N, C-alpha and C positions, 0 to 999 in steps of 0.2 A: 504494500500500500504506500502511496505517496501523498504528501500534503497538497490540498487543492490550492492553497494560497489565500486569496481574498475572502473566500467563504469559510475557511477554517475547517472544511470537511475532509475526512480521510477519503482519498479517491482510490477506487479499485482499478484494476487493469481492464475491466470488462466494459464493453460498449454495446448499447442498444439503440436501434433505429425504430422510430415510430412513424408509421405512414398515416397521416391524417391528424388534424388538430381539433377534432370534436371534443366534447367533454371527457369522453373516455380516454382519448389520446393524451390530453394535457394533464388529466389526473394521474395517468400512468407516468408521465414525464416527471411530475412532482414527486411521486413516491420513489421512483427509481433514482432520480438525481439526489434526493435526500439521503439515500443509502450509499452514496459515493460512486454510483455508476455513471459512466459517460453517456449522456443521452443526446441524441440528435432527432428532433421531430421535424418532419417535412409536411407542409400544408400547401395545397394547390393555390388557395385563395390568398389574398393579401391581408386577411384577418383570421384569427382563431375562431373556432366554434362550430364549423360545419353547419348543420341545420339548426344549431343553437347560437349562431352568430347574429349580427344585426346589420342593417344597412341604414345609412343616413342620407336624407335628401332635404335640402333647403331648411335646415334647422329642425327637422323631424327625425326621430330615431325609432326604428321598428325592429323588434325581435322577429327573426325569420321563422323560428319554430316554437319550442316549448315556452309556455307562459306561466305554468304552475310549478312551484317548487314544494314538493311534499317530502316527508322524511328528511328534513334538513340535517338531522343527526348523522346521516350517512355521508353527506358532504363534509360536515364538520370533522368527521373521523379521518377523512383523507388528509386534511390539514394537520390534525393532531398527530397522526402517525408520521407525518413529515416534519414534526417539530414546529409547526406553525399554528396560528390562530386565524380562523376564517374571518373574524371581525376586523382583522388588520387589512384585509384585502377586499371585503365586500360589506355593503351596508344593507342589512336585512330589515324587512318590515313584515310583521305577522298580520294577516288580513282578518278583519271582522266587519261585516260578514265575510265568510270565505268565498261565497258565490251566491248568486241568485238564480233560481230555476223557474222557468215559465212553462206551464203545461195548460193547454186550453187558454183560459184568461186568468188563471190563478198564479200567484207569485209565492214561491217558497224560498225563504232565506236560510241557508245552512250557516249556522253561527259558530264562532270560535268556542263558545261556552255550550256544553251539552244541555243545560237546563233551558237556555234560550232556544236551542234547536227543538227541544221537546215542546216548548210553548208554541213554536211554529207548527209542529205536527198537530198539536191539539186544536189550534185555530182552524186548520184546514181539514183535519181528519179526527174528529172528536173520538176519544177513547183509545186511540192508537199510540199515544206517546209512551206508555210503558214498554212497548215493543223495542223502543230505542235502547233501553237499558239491556235488554236481552241480547239484542244485536251486538252491542259493543262488547259485552262480556264474552259471548261465544266467538266472535270474530277475533277478539284479542287472544283467546286460547288458540285459535287456528293460526294466527300470525306467529305466536311464540313457537308453535310446533314446526311451522314451515320455514321460519327464518333460517335455521341451519342449512336447509336445502338450498335456499337462495344464495347463501354464502359459501356453498360447497364447490370444490373443484371436481367436476365429473369427467376429467380427462381419462381416468382409469375407470372403466365401467364397473369393476368390482366395488368401487366406493359407493355405488348406489345401494349396496346391501349393508352399508355400515350400520351397526346397531343403534347409533344415536339418531339415525334417520327413520328407523322403523316406527317410532311413535307418530311420525308425521303422516304416515300412509292413510289413516282414517280421515285426516283433515283435507285430503285432496279432493274430496267430493266427486270421485270418478263417476262419470255418467250423468252428472247434473250440470246445469249452466248457472251463470251468475243470477239470472232472473229466477230460476228454480229456487236457489238458496234464499234470495231475498223474500220470496213469497212465503217462506217458512216463518219469517219474522213479521212481515207486514202483509196482513191479509187483504188490504185494499190494494188493488193492482196498480193504481196510479201512484200511491205512496211508494210501492216497491220500485217503480220505474224511476222515481226521484233519487233513489240510492243506487241506480244501475248505470248512470251515464259514464262512470269511470272506465267501463270496458272500452270506451272509445279511446282512452289513453293507449290502449294496445292495438287500436285499429280494428276492433272486433265488435260484433253485435252482442248485446246482453243475452240474447237467446241462443248464442253459439259459444260465447266465451266460457272456458272451464269454470266450474262453480267455485273453486278455491279463490278466484279473484274477487269474490264478494268482499274480501277483506280490504280491498283498495279504499272503499268508502270509510271503513273503520280507521285506516291509517290517516286519512285526512281529519276525521273528527277527533282522533286521539292526539295526533301530533301537529296538527295545524297546517295551514298553507301560507307560504311566504312569497314575497316579491323582493327582488334586489333592485335597489335604486340604480337607474341607468338601464334597467331591463335585465332579463335573465341571461342575455348575452354577456353580461358582466361576469357570470360564473366561469366560463372557460377563460375569459380574459384574466380574472383574478387568479385562477389556478395557474395560468401561464406565467403571470408575474411572480408567483411564489416558486414555480419551477425554475425560473431564471435566477431567482435569489439563491436557489440551491445548486446552481451551476449548469442547468440544462441549456442546450442550444436549440432555439426554436427558429426554424427557417420557413417564413411565410412567403407566398408567391413563388414556391418551389415545388412544382408537381413531380410526382414519381411516375415514371413510365412503366416499370416492370420489376418484379422480384428477380433477384439473381439466385439461381439454383446450382448446387453441386450435387448431382444425383437427386435424392429426395430431401436434401437439406437446404434451407434458405441461408445464404451467407451474406446477403446484402441487397441493395436496390440500385437500379439504374434510374437516374433522374432524366427528365425530359430534355435537359440540355446536354445529355450524353455522358455526364459524369457518373462514375460508378463508386458507390460508397459501401464499405464492408463493415460487418458487425458480428458480435457473438450471438445476438438474438434480434429478431424483427417482430414488432407488433403491428398488426393491421387494424387500423381504426376507420378505414374507409367503409362505406356502405357494403354489406356483405355480398349481395348479388353483383354490384358493380365491380368489386375487387375480384371476384371469381371470373368475371367475363372480360376484365380489362387489365388487371395487374399481374396475372399469372401467365407464364410462358405457354404458348399454344401446345396443346397435347399433354400437359403435365398433370392435369387433374384427373382423378379417378372417381371420387365420390360426388364431387360437386361440379360436374360438367354442365354445359349450357342445357343439354337435354334433361339432366336430372333436376336442375334448378327450375325448369319449366313445370315440373311435376310437383314442386313444393308449393306451399300455400303462403301467400303474402297478404299483408294488411291492406286495408282500404287506403285511399288517398284523400286529398283535400283540395278544395277550391278556396283560395284565400285572397282577401283584399286588405292591403295596408293603406289606410287613408289618413292624410294630414288635413285636419279641418280647422276652420278659423273660429271655433267656439268650443266650449266644454259642455257636453251633454250631461243631463242628470240621470246617469246610469251608474251602477256599482262597478267596482274594479273588474269583476268577472260576471258575465251573464250567459246562461245556457237556455236556449229556447227550443222546445221540442216541436216537431212538426205536428199539425193538427191530427193527422193519421200517422202516428209515430211508427207503428209496426209496419205499415206499408212502406214508409220511407226507408226503414232499416232493410226490408226485404229487397227493395230496389237497389240499394247500395251493395249489399253483401251476397244476395242470391241471384238477382237478375242482372247485375252489372250494368245498370242503366242510370241515366240522369233522372232527377226528380223535379216535379213542379211544386210539391209541398215539401219545403226544406226544413231540416233542423239546422240551427246555426249557433255559434258561440261568438261573443263579443268581449274583447278586453278593452276596457276604457281606463287604462292605467294612469292617465294624466290626472285623475281625481286623487291619486295616491302619490304620484311621482312627477314633479314639475320639470324634470330634466329631459323628458321625452319630446317636448314640443316648445315652441316659442311661447312667451307669456300670453295667457288668455286663449290659447289654442290647445288642440289635443291630438294625440296619436291613437288612432283606432285600429284594432286588429280584429278582423272578421273571418271566421273559419266555417266552411260548410263541408261535412264529410261527403265523399264521393267514391265511386269505384276507382280502382287503380287502372293502369293502362291495359289490363286484360279486358276491361269493359269495352263495349262497342260504342264508344263516344268519340266524336270528332271535336276535340276541345277548341280548335280554331273556329268552328262554327258555333259551339255551345257557350263559349266564354261570355259573350255579350248577354245571352239569355240569363245566365247565372248572375251576372252583375245586376241586371234589372230585377231578378227575383229577390236579391238582397235588399234593394231599395224598397220594393213592395213589402217585404217581410218587416223591415224597420217601421214602415208606416202602419201596417196591420197589427203587428205584435208588440211593438215598443212605443207606438204613438209618435214616432219621429218621421215626419213627412218632408223634411227640408234637407236631408243629408246630402243629396247630390248637389245642392246649391252652395254648400259650404266647403266643398273639397278644394284644397290647394295642391295636394300631392297625392298621387295614386300609383300603387304598384300591385299587380295581380299575379298570383301563382296558380297554375292549374297542374293536374297530374303530369302533363307534358313538360311544364316548366321545372317541376321538381326533378324530372329525369335529365333535362338538358342543361340546367344551370347548376344543379347541386349533385349530379351523378347518383341519383337514387333509382335503383333498379325498379322498373315497372312504375315509377312514380309512387311506390308504396311508402308513404310518409313514415309509417311506424314499423318499417322493416318486415322481417319474417313474421308470419302469424304466430300467435301463441296457442294454437290448437294442441291437443294432447300429444300428437305425433311429432311436435316440434318444441317440446319443453324439456328442461333439465338435461339429462344425459342424452336425449334425442335431438337437442339443438346443436348446431356447430360448436365445437368445444373450444374453451379458452386456450388450451394447449392444442393447436390446430392439428387435427388427425391426418391431414394430407402430407404435411412436411414437418421435419424436425426443425428445432430452433425458431419456430414460427408460432405466434400467439395472436389471439383475437380479443378485441375489446369493442364495446358498442352494443347497439340494439340487436344486432344479428347473431349474437352469441349468447351464452348463458350469463346472467339470469334472464335477460330480455330487454325490451325497449322501455323508454321512460328514464328520466334522469337518475332516480335512486338506484335502479338496477344497473344502469350504465356505470355509475360510480363503483358499484360492487364488482362489475366485470373488470374494471381497471385494477381494483384491489386484488382480485383473484389472480389475474395474469401477472401483475407485478410481484406477487408473492411466489408464484411458480418460478418466475425467472430468478428471483433472489435466492430461493431455495436451491435452484440448479447451480447458482454461483457460489453456494456455501456461505451466504451472508446472513448476519443476524440483524433483526429489525424488530420494531415495536409492533405488537398486535393489541388491539383494543376490542372490547365487546360492546354490542349495541343492546340497549334495553328495549324490549318490545312494548 
């Protein structure tokens, strides 16, 4: 070992390359650099974050992707294990209400305090509020049992039979869906639906998403939802600053062309500029489908060939509008509006792969919380409509304007806002096609691989990538899955596997469910 110098860290002789600067990539860079490993991260774009980045236009700032931060403790742990404090790099705000849900013409506010949420339930669904206590108690038990599985390395299949995982099996609710499980708590179907929308975080329908994910709503009510000042794009930026403080080298605007193989071993990467960089291990943080079809030398794959990828299941996509408007609307930070015929809308997206006329949509009106996102007196709006991915028979060049007009109509009909179009100063639209062409997302599947039972845990592409040695995966396309909390866990799992392989000692901390 030799002294790093300015950072004072003992530096090992080992080197790791990370392909992609999404949250999983920069979290890995922080962990590994804090352990004295030489880290080089290569990001195609001129900013960190991937789909968790931001774009800025004429004084307006827009998060491209995630807008909810749940299970903040998992992000905090990345910093803690690197010897850092997240509060030194990020400014967190815990939201209350967490979000507002609109179904038919009723408004339900999910509050930071359980008793306030129960009062909301009682207001709209008299006699149903005691079910909230049962829900929280039982889903907490599920979460405690399943948490070890989400933090587990499944690279060796025999680990799936580890004795400490056996108690988790009954909590998987095999054969049931999120909606099935919620109906066991909330007998009113409408109330059950109000606790089901979190399945969209995984790009899935509540009528298809595995039942164990009913605990997602518990996680929000138990641990809260946070915003980071400047937008959630500040999270990868903050992780990146901390990683650099630990000695990591972050190369933005530097796309990787291809992995370099020696037999079945990854030994480095070739950059688009022709430069070849070698390392002891390589982490892939690029979108999984894109990486398999673009970053691996032709003919090298066996398990994840293009033909086999086509047989795998991918999440839905999204139509999104980022609007800079010259006023601030009287809307909460987060609003979710269910289609009038919600089940039909869900079937059109997930079963029929077609566009909808009756849309469900989400609005983030973060300027009511965060004045940094827009000029004074103005606001940055983020509007998301779930859609089929590019497997759907939709010509987005033709449909884009129709969806835009559907949003304006829905704002007027469902939110009472009929002047939105007149106040727009800045506008950017993402369609499933845009996700694919601008952000290299396979099939435009915004939430990556589906979380169906055949693609979970040890059946998901493994953190220690099974196709090649010295190669590791982080991000939404590997275990534990998509969503910021699980992406942070993927970074921790892969970083620990690499550190163990190098024989390094490092801090491990436990999370309380």
